[in-house]
N, C-alpha and C positions, 0 to 999 in steps of 0.2 A: 544856432539858437534853439533852445528847447521850447516845446509847446506843452502847456499844462491844461488839462480839462477843467471845467467849471467846478466839479466836485472836489478835485484836488485843491484848488484855490480856496474854496470855502472852508475845507478842513484845515488848511494851513493857517488861515486867518483865525479860526477858532483856537487852534493850538497856540498861536502867537499871543492871543489874549490870556490864555491859561498860564503859559510859561515864559512869555516875553518874546520879543522879536528876534533878538540875537540867538537865543537858545533854540527857538523854532527853526530858524533858518539853518543853523548848524545841524540840527537833527534831520531836517528834510533835504539838506544838500542844495539849498537854493540861496542866492544872494539876499542879504538882509534888505537891500534897496528894493528888490522885487517885492518882498513882503510888505514893505512900507507903501509901495505903489498900489498893491492889491487892497490894502486896508483903506487907503484914501479913495479908491474907486468905489468900494462898498459904502463908505460914508456919503459919497457924492451921489451915487446912482441907486443904491439899495439893491433890490433883487435883480435888477436888469444891468448890473455892473459888468457881468462877464457873458456877453451874448455870443461872441465867437462866430466862426464860419461865415463871415461877411454880413451877418445880420446887423441891422441898425438898432441902436437903443431907441426905445419908444416908451412913452408913458403907459401906465397900466391900462388905461381905458382904450388906447389905440391897440394895444396887444390883445385885449379882450375882444375888441371888434374884429380883429383879424382871425382870431380863433373861431369866433361865431360865424364869420363869412366862410371859413373853410368847412365848418360843420354843415352849414346850409348847402354848400356845393356838394358835399358827400351825400347828404340826404336827398338832394335833387337827382343825383346820379342813381341812387338806390331806387328812388321812386320811378324813374324812367325804365329801369330794368324790370321792376315789378309790372309796370304797364305793358311792356312788351311780352312778358311771360303770360300775363292775363289774356292778352290778345291771341297769343299762340294757342293756349289751352282752350279758349273760347272757339277758335277756328276748328280745332280738332274735335270738339263736342258736336259741331254742326254736321259732321260727316257721318 
């Protein structure tokens, strides 16, 4: 079983709308049924149709919240590093 990345699937779908499913599948060397499946997933799920790597589909608001939570965690880590550096340099100034 071949695995296709998200970009390939999206480009294949665009091509299928331009030249048709059968011609696109022949040109790309993929089964026409696969192309039909990808097109139906795009219609049903939109931008989150091809999540891959075990990631779950989620609505855009949930995805945005996860991105923001990750960013907050990164900023908290950076803040902790800066606090430790400040304490280190303040300690060396006292000597």
